[in-house]
C-alpha positions as CSV (number, residue, x, y, z in Angstrom):
1,M,6.1,-10.8,3.9
2,I,2.9,-10.2,6.7
3,A,1.8,-7.6,5.1
4,T,1.8,-9.3,1.6
5,L,0.5,-12.4,3.1
6,A,-2.5,-10.2,4.8
7,A,-3.0,-8.8,1.4
8,I,-3.4,-12.5,-0.4
9,T,-6.0,-13.7,2.8
10,L,-7.6,-10.4,1.9
11,Y,-8.1,-11.2,-1.8
12,L,-9.1,-14.3,-1.3
13,A,-11.8,-13.8,1.1
14,L,-13.6,-11.8,-1.5
15,P,-16.9,-12.9,-2.9
16,Q,-16.5,-14.9,-6.1
17,R,-18.5,-12.1,-8.2
18,L,-15.3,-9.6,-7.4
19,L,-12.8,-12.0,-9.3
20,I,-11.7,-12.2,-12.5
21,A,-10.1,-15.5,-12.3
22,P,-10.3,-18.8,-10.2
23,R,-9.6,-17.7,-6.6
24,Y,-6.7,-19.4,-6.3
25,V,-4.9,-18.3,-9.2
26,L,-3.6,-14.4,-8.2
27,P,-2.3,-15.3,-5.1
28,A,-0.4,-18.4,-6.3
29,L,1.1,-16.0,-8.4
30,E,1.8,-13.7,-5.9
31,L,3.2,-16.4,-3.6
32,I,5.7,-17.7,-6.2
33,L,6.6,-14.3,-6.6
34,L,7.2,-13.6,-2.9
35,V,9.5,-17.1,-2.3
36,P,12.4,-16.0,-4.1
37,L,12.5,-12.5,-2.4
38,I,12.2,-14.3,0.6
39,A,15.1,-16.9,-0.1
40,I,17.2,-13.7,-0.8
41,N,16.8,-12.0,2.4
42,P,15.4,-14.2,4.6
43,R,16.0,-12.2,7.8
44,R,16.9,-8.6,6.8
45,L,16.7,-7.0,3.9
46,T,20.8,-6.2,3.6
47,R,21.2,-7.6,0.0
48,Q,19.6,-6.4,-3.2
49,T,20.6,-7.5,-6.8
50,R,18.5,-6.2,-10.3
51,A,16.2,-9.1,-9.9
52,F,15.1,-8.8,-6.5
53,R,14.2,-5.0,-7.1
54,V,12.2,-6.2,-10.5
55,L,10.5,-9.5,-8.5
56,S,9.4,-7.2,-5.2
57,L,8.0,-4.1,-7.4
58,L,6.4,-6.3,-9.6
59,L,4.8,-8.2,-7.0
60,V,3.2,-5.0,-5.5
61,A,2.0,-4.4,-9.0
62,V,0.1,-7.6,-9.1
63,I,-1.6,-7.0,-5.6
64,A,-2.4,-3.5,-6.7
65,M,-3.5,-3.9,-10.2
66,G,-6.1,-7.2,-8.7
67,N,-7.3,-5.1,-6.0
68,L,-8.2,-2.8,-8.5
69,V,-9.7,-4.4,-10.5
70,A,-11.9,-6.2,-7.9
71,L,-13.1,-2.4,-6.9
72,S,-13.9,-1.8,-10.2
73,I,-16.1,-4.9,-10.2
74,L,-17.8,-4.1,-7.1
75,I,-18.8,-0.6,-7.9
76,H,-19.9,-2.2,-11.4
77,E,-22.5,-4.4,-9.1
78,L,-23.3,-1.7,-7.1
79,V,-24.1,0.3,-10.2
80,Y,-26.0,-2.4,-12.5
81,A,-26.4,-6.0,-10.6
82,G,-28.9,-4.1,-8.0
83,V,-27.1,-5.8,-5.1
84,K,-29.5,-6.5,-2.1
85,D,-27.1,-8.2,0.3
86,G,-25.8,-5.4,2.1
87,R,-23.3,-7.2,5.1
88,S,-22.1,-9.0,2.4
89,L,-21.1,-5.9,0.5
90,L,-20.1,-4.0,3.4
91,L,-17.4,-6.8,4.4
92,A,-16.0,-7.0,0.7
93,A,-15.6,-2.9,0.7
94,L,-13.9,-3.5,3.9
95,Q,-11.6,-6.0,2.4
96,V,-11.1,-3.7,-0.3
97,W,-10.1,-0.7,1.7
98,L,-7.3,-2.4,3.9
99,T,-5.9,-4.2,0.5
100,N,-5.7,-0.7,-0.7
101,V,-3.8,0.3,2.2
102,I,-1.3,-2.4,2.5
103,V,-0.3,-2.5,-1.0
104,F,-0.1,0.9,-1.1
105,G,2.0,1.6,2.0
106,L,4.0,-1.5,0.4
107,A,4.7,0.4,-2.9
108,Y,5.7,3.4,-1.3
109,W,7.8,1.3,1.1
110,E,9.3,0.1,-1.8
111,L,10.1,3.0,-4.3
112,D,10.8,5.8,-1.7
113,R,14.7,6.6,-1.9
114,G,16.0,3.6,-3.8
115,G,13.8,0.8,-1.4
116,P,14.2,-0.4,1.9
117,V,17.8,-1.9,1.2
118,S,19.8,1.2,-0.2
119,R,17.7,3.3,2.9
120,T,19.1,0.9,5.5
121,Q,22.3,0.0,3.5
122,E,23.7,3.3,1.8
123,P,25.4,5.9,3.1
124,R,22.5,9.2,2.8
125,G,24.7,11.3,0.3
126,A,24.3,8.0,-2.3
127,L,20.6,7.6,-2.0
128,P,18.2,8.6,-5.0
129,M,15.8,11.3,-4.7
130,A,13.6,10.8,-2.0
131,D,9.5,10.5,-3.2
132,F,8.3,11.7,0.5
133,R,9.1,14.3,3.5
134,F,8.5,13.0,6.5
135,S,8.4,15.0,9.8
136,Q,11.6,13.6,10.8
137,D,13.2,14.9,7.9
138,E,12.8,18.5,8.8
139,N,12.8,18.2,13.0
140,D,16.7,19.6,13.2
141,D,15.9,23.1,14.6
142,A,13.0,21.9,16.7
143,V,13.1,21.1,20.9
144,E,15.7,19.0,22.0
145,E,13.5,16.0,22.6
146,V,12.1,16.5,18.9
147,A,15.5,17.2,17.5
148,D,16.8,14.3,19.0
149,G,14.7,11.8,16.2
150,A,15.3,13.9,13.5
151,S,17.1,12.2,10.6
152,G,20.1,14.5,10.6
153,R,20.8,13.5,14.2
154,S,19.6,9.9,14.7
155,D,20.2,8.9,11.1
156,W,16.4,7.8,11.2
157,V,15.3,6.3,8.0
158,P,11.6,5.1,7.6
159,T,10.2,2.0,8.2
160,L,7.2,-0.2,6.4
161,V,5.2,1.0,9.7
162,D,5.9,4.5,8.7
163,Y,4.6,4.1,4.9
164,L,1.6,2.4,6.0
165,Y,0.8,5.2,8.6
166,V,1.2,7.6,5.1
167,S,-1.3,5.1,3.3
168,V,-4.0,5.0,6.1
169,T,-4.0,8.7,6.3
170,N,-4.4,9.0,2.9
171,S,-7.2,6.9,3.2
172,T,-9.4,8.2,5.2
173,A,-8.5,12.0,4.5
174,F,-7.8,11.5,1.0
175,S,-5.0,13.6,1.1
176,P,-1.6,14.2,2.8
177,T,-1.2,14.9,6.4
178,D,2.1,15.0,7.9
179,T,4.3,13.4,5.2
180,M,4.4,15.4,1.9
181,P,4.8,13.6,-1.8
182,L,7.7,15.1,-3.5
183,S,8.1,13.3,-6.9
184,T,5.7,13.0,-9.8
185,R,5.4,9.5,-9.4
186,A,4.6,9.8,-5.2
187,K,1.5,12.3,-6.2
188,F,0.3,10.2,-9.5
189,M,-0.2,6.8,-6.8
190,M,-1.4,8.7,-3.9
191,S,-3.7,10.2,-6.3
192,I,-5.0,7.0,-7.3
193,Q,-5.2,5.9,-4.0
194,S,-7.0,8.7,-2.7
195,V,-9.7,8.7,-5.5
196,S,-9.8,4.3,-4.7
197,A,-10.6,5.0,-1.7
198,L,-13.0,7.5,-1.6
199,L,-15.2,5.5,-4.2
200,T,-14.6,2.6,-1.6
201,S,-16.1,4.8,1.1
202,L,-18.5,6.9,-0.3
203,L,-20.0,5.0,-2.8
204,V,-19.7,1.7,-2.1
205,I,-20.4,1.8,1.7
206,A,-23.0,4.3,1.3
207,R,-25.0,2.0,-1.0
208,A,-24.5,-0.8,1.1
209,V,-25.8,0.9,4.1
210,S,-28.7,1.8,1.9
211,V,-29.4,-1.5,1.2
212,L,-28.7,-2.6,4.9
213,H,-32.0,0.2,5.6
């Protein structure tokens, strides 16, 4: 909920020229999708229905599409509109980048091993194939103090913080670091995120700095 609200707040703070609809339309839709998700699991994610799964994935998709559209308009403004306000451009680029980190972290969290409810409520043998391989998944034969936190020994499962870390590293290094994508969809999403982050970091920020100078 906090991550979603942060993404909504970042979107609301974007300049109007980067939005394809009135400012509050997309955030209102996201809140409409968020409210029933909270109602189904008000405290902890322990219940999952088909409707819950569809709503949660749709919420992430709406946030992602809104941010990708904002990035596309931002690039168009740079290339064709001759934007001269470098400071606002830098701020908008940072907002798009941060939203990119949040939304892809949420997407990885929602999809990997059947989602957050399945990962915590189902036995390991019943989980779908993993989309990501974390270092904890292969530390069973490491030194004792490292192996104690491995998945096989401690029943460790990744949380939202772990997926946000994957998202941050993918957005800064433009490639996987210590967590490897396994499935085709994970590789596809990480590719989209890397390209988006690369465009934001190199094209947008470089142009904004040049405008400032």
